[in-house]
N, C-alpha and C positions, 0 to 999 in steps of 0.2 A: 220891855216894849212899852212905848208910851201909849196911853189911852187918851185919845184926843176927841173931844166931843165936837163933831162938825155939824153946824146948824143950817148952813145955806150952801148954795152952789159955788160961790166965790171961795169959801174956805175949802171946799172939796177940790176945786181946781188948783188952789195954792198948795195944798197937801200933795196932790198928784205931781205937780212940777217939782216940789221939794224931793219927793221920793225918786223921781226920774234922775234928778241931778245927783242924788246920793248913790243911785245905782251906777251911774257913769263913773263917779269917783272911785267907788269900790271896785268896779271892773278894771279900771286903769291900775289900781294898786295891786289887784290880783294878777294882772298881766305882767307887771314888773316882777312880781314874786316868782313867777314861773317862766321867765323870759329865756333862761339858758339852763343847761343841765346842772351847772354848779349852783345856780340859784334854787333849783328844785331840791338838790341835795342839802343845801343850807336850810331850806324850809323844813325838810324832813328831820334833819338833825336838831333843829330847834324844838322839836316835839319832846325830846328826851332831855330833861333838865340836868341830869347828873353827868352829861357828856362834857369832857374837858377837851377842847380843841387844841389847847396849847401843847399837850404832851406829844402830839403828832408833828409839831413844828420843829422839835428838837432833833437834829440829825443823829446824835449819839443814842437817844432813846429808840429811834426808828431802827438803827443798825443793831442795837441790842435785842430788839424784838425779833429780828430775823436771825441774827447770828447765834444767839444763845441757845435757842431750841435746836438749831442745826448742829451746833457743836456738841450738845448733850446727846443727841441721837447718834452721832458718829462715834462718840467715845464711850460714855457710861452706859447708854442704853442700846449698844450695838446688837446684842443677842437677846433683847427683851421682846415681849409680846406687844401687841397693839395697844392694849389697855394701859400698860406701864408707860409706853411712849406718849400716849395721850395725856396721862396725868403729869408726866414730866414736862411736856410742852406747855400745859396749862400753868404749871408752877413757874416755868421759865418766863412765860409771858407776863405773869404777875410780878416777878422779880425784875424783869426788864423795864417795867413801868416805873420802878424806883430809880433807875439809872438816868441821870440827867447830865448835860454837858458840864455843868458846874461841879457836880460830884465826881465826874470822871477826871476833870482837871485837878481837883483836890487830891484824889487818889494818886494821880501821876506825880504830882509835886511831892507828896509824902513818900512815894517809892523812890523818887530821885534823891531826896534828902537822906533817907535811910541807906541807900546805896552809897552815897558820897561819904556818910559817916563811917560805914563799915570799911570801905577801901581806903579812906583817908587815915583811919586808925591803923590799918595794917601797914600802910606805906611808912608811917612815922615809926611804928614798932620795928619794922625791918631796917629802917635807917638807923635807929638807936642800936640794934643788934650788930649791924655792920661796923658802927663806930666802936663798940665795945671790943669786937674781935680784932680790930686794927691796933688797939692799944696794947702794949706789952705788959 
């Protein structure tokens, strides 16, 4: 806060007018910040510095955050108690945060190339065996 030595009436009136104009400017800025529910949410979210807004924009990450815990509860933790399911859901949420669209694409392309190598090799082996059988 500035400590300003006011010595006469004119300086006091000038300071009062400056403070009123600053009050109006800050009021307008505050009104803009809370003009809609999304603006209020963004203001509250900005209070937490570690928050990463980008990870919610990736649709693959969002689907993994929903589907991974659901799949685990329906398969592995079917007859488990509440605490085990809660810990499993927490671990699945953390693991789903590591899944991104780029990583999912890379995994898909890797699986495709592996699949193609396995079946391409089998088809050439079968073709060579059939050629050997046909020769007398």
